C-alpha positions as CSV (number, residue, x, y, z in Angstrom):
1,X,-1.7,42.1,-11.1
2,X,-0.5,40.3,-8.0
3,X,-0.7,42.6,-4.9
4,X,2.5,42.7,-2.8
5,X,3.2,44.6,0.4
6,X,6.3,44.8,2.5
7,X,6.4,44.7,6.3
8,X,9.3,46.1,8.3
9,X,8.7,45.5,12.0
10,X,11.4,46.8,14.4
11,X,11.9,44.7,17.5
12,X,13.5,45.9,20.8
13,X,16.1,43.2,20.9
14,X,19.4,43.3,19.0
15,X,21.8,41.4,21.2
16,X,20.4,38.0,21.8
17,X,20.6,35.9,18.6
18,X,18.4,33.2,20.0
19,X,15.5,35.5,20.7
20,X,15.9,37.2,17.3
21,X,15.9,33.8,15.5
22,X,12.8,32.7,17.4
23,X,11.0,35.8,16.2
24,X,12.1,35.7,12.6
25,X,11.5,31.9,12.3
26,X,7.8,32.8,12.9
27,X,7.7,34.7,9.6
28,X,8.6,31.6,7.6
29,X,5.7,29.6,9.1
30,X,3.3,31.6,6.9
31,X,3.0,30.3,3.4
32,X,3.5,32.9,0.6
33,X,5.6,35.2,2.8
34,X,9.3,35.7,2.0
35,X,11.7,36.8,4.7
36,X,14.0,39.3,3.0
37,X,16.3,40.7,5.7
38,X,17.2,40.6,9.4
39,X,19.4,43.5,10.6
40,X,20.3,43.5,14.3
41,X,22.2,46.2,16.1
42,X,23.8,45.7,19.5
43,X,24.2,49.3,20.5
44,X,20.7,50.2,19.5
45,X,19.5,46.9,20.9
46,X,17.1,46.7,18.0
47,X,16.5,44.4,15.0
48,X,14.9,45.5,11.8
49,X,13.1,42.7,9.9
50,X,11.8,42.8,6.4
51,X,9.4,40.4,4.7
52,X,7.1,40.6,1.7
53,X,4.1,38.8,0.3
54,X,0.4,39.2,-0.5
55,X,-1.6,41.3,1.9
56,X,-3.5,38.7,3.9
57,X,-0.4,36.5,4.3
58,X,1.7,39.5,5.4
59,X,-0.9,40.5,8.0
60,X,-0.9,37.0,9.4
61,X,2.9,36.9,9.6
62,X,3.0,40.3,11.2
63,X,0.5,39.3,13.9
64,X,2.5,36.2,14.7
65,X,5.8,37.9,15.0
66,X,4.3,40.6,17.2
67,X,2.8,37.9,19.4
68,X,6.2,36.1,19.6
69,X,8.0,39.4,20.5
70,X,5.4,40.0,23.2
71,X,6.2,36.5,24.6
72,X,10.0,36.9,24.5
73,X,10.8,40.6,25.1
74,X,10.3,42.3,28.5
75,X,10.4,46.1,28.0
76,X,11.0,46.6,31.8
77,X,14.6,45.5,31.3
78,X,15.3,47.0,27.8
79,X,18.0,49.5,27.2
80,X,19.5,50.7,23.9
81,X,20.5,53.8,22.0
82,X,17.4,53.9,19.7
83,X,14.1,55.5,20.8
84,X,11.5,52.8,21.6
85,X,8.3,52.2,23.5
86,X,7.5,48.5,22.8
87,X,8.7,45.0,22.2
88,X,7.5,45.4,18.6
89,X,8.3,49.1,18.5
90,X,7.0,49.9,15.0
91,X,5.4,47.7,12.3
92,X,4.9,49.6,9.1
93,X,3.3,48.2,5.9
94,X,4.7,49.4,2.6
95,X,2.9,49.0,-0.8
96,X,5.2,47.3,-3.3
97,X,3.2,46.2,-6.3
98,X,-0.5,46.3,-7.5
99,X,-1.8,48.0,-4.4
100,X,-2.5,51.6,-3.4
101,X,-1.4,53.4,-0.3
102,X,-5.1,53.8,0.7
103,X,-5.6,50.0,0.6
104,X,-2.3,49.4,2.5
105,X,-3.4,51.9,5.2
106,X,-6.7,50.0,5.6
107,X,-4.7,46.7,6.0
108,X,-2.6,48.4,8.7
109,X,-5.7,49.4,10.6
110,X,-7.0,45.8,10.4
111,X,-3.7,44.5,11.8
112,X,-3.7,47.2,14.5
113,X,-7.2,46.2,15.6
114,X,-6.4,42.6,15.8
115,X,-3.2,43.2,17.8
116,X,-5.0,45.5,20.2
117,X,-8.0,43.2,20.7
118,X,-6.3,39.7,20.8
119,X,-2.9,40.5,22.3
120,X,-4.0,43.4,24.6
121,X,-1.1,45.6,23.3
122,X,-1.7,49.3,23.1
123,X,-1.5,50.3,19.4
124,X,-1.1,53.7,17.8
125,X,-1.9,54.0,14.1
126,X,0.7,56.3,12.5
127,X,1.7,57.7,9.1
128,X,-1.0,57.0,6.4
129,X,-3.1,54.9,8.7
130,X,-3.3,57.5,11.4
131,X,-6.8,58.4,12.6
132,X,-5.7,61.8,13.9
133,X,-3.3,64.3,12.2
134,X,-1.0,64.6,15.2
135,X,-0.5,60.8,15.1
136,X,0.9,60.7,11.6
137,X,4.3,61.5,13.0
138,X,5.9,58.5,14.8
139,X,7.9,60.8,17.1
140,X,4.7,62.2,18.5
141,X,3.3,58.8,19.2
142,X,6.5,57.6,20.9
143,X,7.2,60.9,22.8
144,X,8.8,60.1,26.2
145,X,9.4,56.5,25.0
146,X,8.6,53.5,27.1
147,X,9.3,55.4,30.4
148,X,6.4,57.8,29.7
149,X,3.9,55.2,28.5
150,X,2.3,54.6,31.9
151,X,1.0,58.1,32.1
152,X,0.4,58.8,28.5
153,X,-2.0,56.0,27.6
154,X,-4.3,56.9,30.4
155,X,-4.9,60.4,29.0
156,X,-7.7,61.3,26.6
157,X,-5.2,62.9,24.2
158,X,-2.9,59.9,23.9
159,X,-5.0,56.9,24.6
160,X,-4.2,54.1,22.1
161,X,-6.3,53.7,18.9
162,X,-6.7,50.0,19.9
163,X,-5.9,47.9,22.9
164,X,-5.8,48.7,26.6
165,X,-5.7,52.3,28.0
166,X,-4.2,51.3,31.3
167,X,-0.7,50.2,32.3
168,X,-1.4,46.6,33.2
169,X,1.3,44.0,34.0
170,X,1.0,42.7,30.4
171,X,1.4,46.2,29.0
172,X,4.4,46.9,31.3
173,X,6.1,43.9,29.7
174,X,5.1,44.4,26.0
175,X,5.0,48.2,25.9
176,X,3.1,49.7,23.0
177,X,3.3,49.3,19.2
178,X,2.9,51.7,16.4
179,X,1.4,50.2,13.2
180,X,1.2,52.2,10.0
181,X,1.3,52.4,6.3
182,X,4.1,54.4,4.6
183,X,6.2,54.8,1.5
184,X,9.6,53.2,1.3
185,X,11.7,54.6,4.1
186,X,15.4,54.5,3.9
187,X,17.0,54.0,7.4
188,X,20.6,55.1,7.1
189,X,23.4,55.9,9.4
190,X,26.3,58.3,8.3
191,X,29.6,57.3,10.0
192,X,31.7,60.1,11.3
193,X,35.4,60.4,12.2
194,X,34.5,61.4,15.7
195,X,33.3,59.9,18.9
196,X,31.4,63.0,19.9
197,X,27.6,62.5,20.2
198,X,27.3,66.2,20.6
199,X,28.9,66.9,17.2
200,X,26.8,64.2,15.6
201,X,23.6,65.6,17.1
202,X,24.6,69.1,15.9
203,X,25.0,67.8,12.3
204,X,21.7,66.0,12.6
205,X,19.9,69.1,13.8
206,X,21.5,71.1,10.9
207,X,19.8,68.8,8.3
208,X,16.7,67.2,9.7
209,X,13.4,68.8,8.6
210,X,12.4,69.6,12.1
211,X,15.6,71.4,12.7
212,X,16.6,72.8,16.1
213,X,15.0,75.1,18.7
214,X,15.7,78.8,18.2
215,X,17.6,80.3,21.1
216,X,18.2,83.8,22.4
217,X,21.7,85.0,22.0
218,X,24.0,82.0,22.2
219,X,22.7,79.4,19.7
220,X,23.8,76.6,22.1
221,X,23.2,77.8,25.6
222,X,20.8,80.6,25.1
223,X,17.2,80.5,26.3
224,X,14.8,78.6,23.9
225,X,12.4,81.0,22.2
226,X,8.7,80.1,22.6
227,X,5.7,81.0,20.5
228,X,2.3,82.3,21.7
229,X,1.2,78.8,22.6
230,X,4.3,78.1,24.6
231,X,5.7,75.8,21.9
232,X,9.4,75.9,20.9
233,X,10.1,78.0,17.9
234,X,12.1,75.8,15.5
235,X,14.8,76.7,12.9
236,X,14.1,74.2,10.1
237,X,16.9,71.9,8.8
238,X,17.9,71.7,5.2
239,X,16.5,68.3,4.2
240,X,12.8,67.9,3.9
241,X,11.3,64.5,4.6
242,X,14.0,63.5,7.0
243,X,14.3,62.7,10.7
244,X,17.7,62.5,12.3
245,X,19.6,62.2,15.6
246,X,23.3,61.8,16.6
247,X,24.6,58.9,18.7
248,X,27.8,57.0,19.5
249,X,27.9,53.3,18.4
250,X,30.2,51.4,20.8
251,X,30.5,48.3,18.6
252,X,32.0,50.5,15.8
253,X,33.7,53.0,18.0
254,X,32.3,56.0,16.0
255,X,29.5,58.5,16.2
256,X,26.9,58.5,13.6
257,X,24.1,60.7,12.3
258,X,21.1,58.3,12.2
259,X,18.5,59.3,9.7
260,X,15.2,58.1,8.4
261,X,14.5,59.4,4.9
262,X,10.7,59.3,4.8
263,X,10.3,61.0,1.4
264,X,12.8,59.9,-1.2
265,X,11.3,62.2,-3.8
266,X,12.1,65.3,-1.7
267,X,15.4,64.0,-0.4
268,X,17.1,61.3,-2.3
269,X,19.8,59.2,-0.5
270,X,22.7,60.8,-2.4
271,X,21.4,64.3,-1.6
272,X,21.2,63.4,2.1
273,X,24.8,62.0,1.9
274,X,26.2,65.2,0.3
275,X,24.4,67.5,2.7
276,X,25.7,65.5,5.7
277,X,29.2,65.7,4.3
278,X,28.9,69.5,3.9
279,X,27.5,70.1,7.3
280,X,30.0,67.8,8.9
281,X,32.9,69.5,7.1
282,X,31.7,72.9,8.4
283,X,32.1,71.5,11.9
284,X,35.5,70.0,11.3
285,X,34.1,66.4,11.0
286,X,34.4,64.0,8.0
287,X,31.9,61.4,6.9
288,X,33.8,58.2,6.5
289,X,30.9,56.0,5.1
290,X,27.3,55.1,5.1
291,X,25.4,52.2,6.7
292,X,22.0,51.1,5.3
293,X,19.8,49.6,8.0
294,X,17.5,47.0,6.5
295,X,16.8,47.2,2.8
296,X,17.0,49.9,0.1
297,X,15.0,50.4,-3.1
298,X,17.1,49.9,-6.2
299,X,16.2,53.4,-7.6
300,X,17.9,55.0,-4.6
301,X,21.3,53.5,-5.6
302,X,20.8,54.0,-9.4
303,X,20.0,57.6,-8.9
304,X,23.0,58.0,-6.6
305,X,25.3,56.4,-9.2
306,X,24.0,58.7,-11.9
307,X,24.6,61.7,-9.6
308,X,28.2,60.9,-8.9
309,X,29.0,59.9,-12.5
310,X,27.6,63.3,-13.6
311,X,29.9,65.0,-11.1
312,X,32.8,63.2,-12.7
313,X,31.6,64.0,-16.2
314,X,31.5,60.3,-16.9
315,X,29.0,58.4,-19.0
316,X,25.8,57.1,-17.3
317,X,25.4,54.5,-20.0
318,X,26.9,51.6,-18.1
319,X,25.3,48.4,-16.9
320,X,23.4,48.1,-13.6
321,X,26.1,46.1,-11.8
322,X,28.6,48.8,-12.5
323,X,26.1,51.5,-11.4
324,X,25.8,49.6,-8.1
325,X,29.6,49.6,-7.6
326,X,29.7,53.4,-8.2
327,X,27.0,54.0,-5.6
328,X,28.6,51.7,-3.0
329,X,32.0,53.3,-3.3
330,X,30.8,56.9,-3.7
331,X,28.8,56.8,-0.4
332,X,31.1,54.3,1.4
333,X,28.3,51.8,1.9
334,X,30.9,49.1,2.6
335,X,32.7,51.2,5.2
336,X,31.7,49.1,8.3
337,X,30.9,45.8,6.6
338,X,30.5,44.4,3.1
339,X,27.5,45.7,1.1
340,X,26.0,43.0,-1.1
341,X,23.3,44.4,-3.4
342,X,21.7,40.9,-3.8
343,X,21.1,41.0,0.0
344,X,20.3,44.6,0.6
345,X,18.3,45.8,-2.5
346,X,14.6,44.9,-2.2
347,X,14.0,44.3,-5.9
348,X,16.9,41.9,-6.1
349,X,15.7,39.9,-3.2
350,X,12.2,39.6,-4.6
351,X,13.5,38.6,-8.0
352,X,15.8,36.0,-6.4
353,X,12.8,34.4,-4.8
354,X,11.2,34.1,-8.2
355,X,14.4,33.2,-10.1
356,X,14.0,31.0,-13.1
357,X,16.6,29.5,-15.4
358,X,17.3,31.9,-18.3
359,X,19.2,31.5,-21.5
360,X,21.0,34.8,-21.0
361,X,22.4,33.6,-17.7
362,X,24.4,31.0,-19.6
363,X,28.1,31.4,-20.6
364,X,28.7,32.3,-24.2
365,X,29.9,28.7,-24.8
366,X,27.0,27.2,-22.9
367,X,24.5,29.2,-25.0
368,X,26.2,28.2,-28.2
369,X,26.2,24.5,-27.1
370,X,22.5,24.7,-26.2
371,X,21.7,26.2,-29.6
372,X,23.7,23.5,-31.4
373,X,21.9,20.7,-29.5
374,X,19.0,18.6,-30.8
375,X,16.6,20.8,-28.8
376,X,14.5,23.0,-31.1
377,X,14.9,26.0,-28.8
378,X,16.7,28.4,-28.6
379,X,16.3,28.9,-32.3
380,X,16.6,31.7,-34.9
381,X,14.3,34.1,-33.0
382,X,16.4,34.0,-29.8
383,X,19.6,34.3,-31.8
384,X,18.2,37.3,-33.7
385,X,17.4,39.0,-30.5
386,X,20.9,38.3,-29.2
387,X,22.5,39.6,-32.3
388,X,20.5,42.8,-31.9
389,X,21.7,43.0,-28.3
390,X,25.3,42.7,-29.4
391,X,24.8,45.4,-32.0
392,X,23.4,47.7,-29.3
393,X,26.3,46.8,-27.0
394,X,28.9,47.7,-29.6
395,X,27.3,51.1,-30.3
396,X,27.1,51.8,-26.6
397,X,30.8,50.8,-26.2
398,X,31.8,53.4,-28.8
399,X,29.7,56.0,-27.0
400,X,31.3,55.3,-23.7
401,X,34.8,55.4,-25.2
402,X,34.0,58.7,-26.9
403,X,32.6,60.1,-23.7
404,X,35.9,59.4,-22.0
405,X,38.2,60.4,-24.9
406,X,40.9,62.9,-23.9
407,X,40.1,66.3,-25.3
408,X,36.5,65.5,-25.8
409,X,35.3,66.5,-22.3
410,X,32.9,69.2,-23.6
411,X,31.0,66.4,-25.4
412,X,30.8,63.9,-22.5
413,X,27.1,64.5,-21.9
414,X,26.1,64.0,-25.5
415,X,27.9,60.6,-25.7
416,X,26.5,59.7,-22.2
417,X,22.9,60.2,-23.5
418,X,23.6,58.0,-26.5
419,X,25.1,55.3,-24.2
420,X,22.1,55.4,-21.9
421,X,19.8,54.9,-24.8
422,X,22.0,52.1,-26.1
423,X,21.9,50.3,-22.7
424,X,18.1,50.4,-22.7
425,X,17.9,48.9,-26.2
426,X,20.4,46.2,-25.2
427,X,18.4,45.3,-22.1
428,X,15.2,45.0,-24.0
429,X,16.7,42.8,-26.7
430,X,18.3,40.6,-24.0
431,X,14.9,40.0,-22.5
432,X,13.6,39.1,-25.9
433,X,16.2,36.3,-26.2
434,X,14.3,34.3,-23.6
435,X,10.9,35.6,-24.5
436,X,11.2,34.2,-28.0
437,X,12.0,30.7,-26.6
438,X,9.2,31.0,-24.1
439,X,6.8,31.8,-27.0
440,X,7.9,28.7,-28.9
441,X,7.4,26.6,-25.8
442,X,3.8,27.9,-25.5
443,X,3.1,26.6,-29.0
444,X,4.6,23.2,-28.1
445,X,2.5,23.1,-24.9
446,X,-0.7,24.0,-26.8
447,X,0.0,21.1,-29.3
448,X,0.2,18.8,-26.3
449,X,-3.3,19.5,-25.1
450,X,-5.8,16.7,-25.2
451,X,-8.0,16.3,-28.3
452,X,-10.3,13.4,-27.5
453,X,-13.6,15.3,-27.6
454,X,-14.9,18.1,-29.8
455,X,-14.7,20.5,-26.8
456,X,-11.1,19.5,-26.2
457,X,-10.3,19.9,-29.9
458,X,-11.8,23.3,-30.0
459,X,-10.0,24.4,-26.9
460,X,-6.7,23.0,-28.3
461,X,-7.1,24.8,-31.6
462,X,-7.8,28.1,-29.8
463,X,-4.8,27.7,-27.6
464,X,-2.6,26.9,-30.6
465,X,-3.8,30.0,-32.4
466,X,-3.3,32.3,-29.4
467,X,0.2,30.9,-28.8
468,X,1.1,31.2,-32.5
469,X,-0.1,34.8,-32.5
470,X,2.1,35.6,-29.5
471,X,5.0,33.8,-31.1
472,X,4.6,36.1,-34.2
473,X,4.4,39.2,-32.1
474,X,7.6,38.5,-30.1
475,X,10.0,38.4,-33.2
476,X,8.2,41.5,-34.5
477,X,9.2,43.3,-31.3
478,X,12.7,42.1,-32.0
479,X,12.5,43.5,-35.5
480,X,11.5,47.0,-34.2
481,X,13.9,47.1,-31.3
482,X,16.9,45.9,-33.4
483,X,16.0,48.6,-35.9
484,X,16.6,51.1,-33.1
485,X,20.3,50.0,-33.0
486,X,21.0,51.7,-36.3
487,X,20.5,55.1,-34.8
488,X,23.0,54.4,-32.0
489,X,25.6,53.0,-34.5
490,X,25.1,55.7,-37.1
491,X,25.6,58.5,-34.5
492,X,28.8,56.8,-33.5
493,X,30.0,56.4,-37.1
494,X,29.4,60.1,-37.7
495,X,30.5,61.6,-34.4
496,X,32.1,58.9,-32.2
497,X,35.7,58.1,-31.5
498,X,37.2,57.5,-35.0
499,X,39.5,54.7,-33.6
500,X,36.3,52.7,-32.9
501,X,34.4,53.3,-36.2
502,X,34.7,49.6,-37.2
503,X,33.2,48.5,-33.9
504,X,30.1,50.6,-34.7
505,X,30.2,49.1,-38.2
506,X,30.0,45.6,-36.8
507,X,27.1,46.8,-34.6
508,X,25.3,47.8,-37.9
509,X,26.0,44.3,-39.3
510,X,24.5,42.8,-36.1
511,X,21.4,45.0,-36.3
512,X,20.8,44.2,-39.9
513,X,21.2,40.5,-39.3
514,X,18.9,40.7,-36.2
515,X,16.1,42.5,-38.3
516,X,16.5,40.0,-41.1
517,X,16.4,36.9,-38.9
518,X,13.5,38.2,-36.8
519,X,11.6,39.0,-40.0
520,X,11.8,35.5,-41.2
521,X,10.5,34.3,-37.8
522,X,7.6,36.6,-38.0
523,X,6.8,35.3,-41.5
524,X,7.0,31.6,-40.7
525,X,4.9,31.9,-37.6
526,X,2.3,34.2,-39.3
527,X,1.8,31.5,-42.0
528,X,0.1,29.3,-39.4
529,X,-2.4,31.9,-38.3
530,X,-6.1,31.7,-39.2
531,X,-6.5,35.4,-38.8
532,X,-5.1,36.3,-42.2
533,X,-5.7,40.1,-41.9
534,X,-3.5,40.2,-38.8
535,X,-0.9,37.9,-40.4
536,X,-0.7,39.9,-43.6
537,X,-0.4,43.2,-41.7
538,X,2.4,42.2,-39.3
539,X,4.4,40.5,-42.1
540,X,4.0,43.6,-44.3
541,X,5.2,45.9,-41.5
542,X,8.2,43.6,-40.7
543,X,9.1,43.6,-44.4
544,X,9.2,47.4,-44.5
545,X,11.7,47.3,-41.6
546,X,13.7,44.7,-43.5
547,X,14.0,46.9,-46.6
548,X,15.0,50.0,-44.6
549,X,17.5,48.0,-42.6
550,X,19.3,46.8,-45.7
551,X,19.3,50.3,-47.2
552,X,20.8,51.8,-44.0
553,X,23.4,49.0,-43.7
554,X,24.6,49.7,-47.3
555,X,24.7,53.5,-46.7
556,X,26.6,53.2,-43.4
557,X,29.1,50.7,-44.8
558,X,29.9,53.1,-47.6
559,X,30.5,55.9,-45.1
560,X,32.8,53.6,-43.0
561,X,34.7,52.6,-46.1
562,X,35.2,56.3,-47.1
563,X,36.3,57.3,-43.5
564,X,38.8,54.5,-43.4
565,X,40.3,55.8,-46.7
566,X,42.5,52.8,-47.2
């Protein structure tokens, strides 16, 4: 599997577009690295950049942008609302695919060593790449910010992991950098209907894991309670895995609670949103919306959509685009500016970079015209998969209608579960539409291999057999997945909205046609296989599904006829 890591450097420049562009242009000089997002903020005077690629390529791009930021940004003149201590303030690496956190942490240390040695920038390794427990927390590394750096890096306790331990002219200009490895972090700001930084900070202290100092008497002005070691005694906040502060954003004219969610499993985005809303309301403040800084994992928005649909007792079995809309509107992600999932969701950006032409992206008319053309693909296998997908879609539609039927509120969750299952079947079959055509093309490519020598003939024959076996397995997957449609449609014929019973019946017809068509594709492809044991086995199993499908269709059609009572 291809290894992918994400890099999310934060630069201490958010106001000068020319400097920002010079920095981000460097990312695209490294082959194999994709620049996903550039998110500047004027009030914070900070830009969050996101790029992704294979580890060595990402490390090279990260080194180059840190070097460019060192060249262009002078920390002696930097001012902004966000905590910072360097031109490249932080540079975390995030495992995306095919790589462990341990491997990612080792890459972060490699980058830190190179930055320290070659650029003479003090570097602190934090989060999962930290060498010392107290340095896992970024706030500890950055305590006192840039202004305290001169004294701190000269101490034994806080000397950098790599790079100079003295405040040279070069260090005065570049500041320090924290380089680490971490899980996906959601950087999010919650917009408030107040201009009060004090109110925003109070809400932040209510929720952040660290909480607020305990005080004697008056909780605001009382003397801070110390423990035996002279450290502040803290009252923990309500949200684990979060860090938060309050600030006023001049460009928007509102105060915000600015939060980093460092553990989405402990505190999902929607849980943080709801808790901020509750704590704000208790202080007479309202959350007007949410601002995602940088990118967000798709799962965070899907989970949020499911949460809010459950609160409304609405079906969760809707397509992904609709789930995105629910999440955006529920949390006000478009409060300050448009929220475009294709530009903010990391999985969509990666997929867009690897976008290929797909049959299922065509219009209905275009797909029909392509099928009718002289091209041999798409053929019966792809059409069978699409018929199965339509059957699943019809069963899911009836489930969603039933979930929202007046007077059936007590059953909404049952129908929602059916709809979720139907959506998954539909998605799998839609993927098989293109997979069947791809399998056919593999056979054609194998037949096109050279056959001039005995070695070439042997290699060609082997490639043809492997491609044919795969082209037999794909329609068999269509047979099995289309068979699953019957369960959805039968449940809806028995228990669904009676006004939509004929829609479920058409879904049954689609499923039976899909199983039958895919069976014939299994049979014709298997006939060309030299491995007769495999061929006979897969055809026999497909035939069993065919017989069951025909029996179920006849039984369900009889039930529908009786229920119509016409």
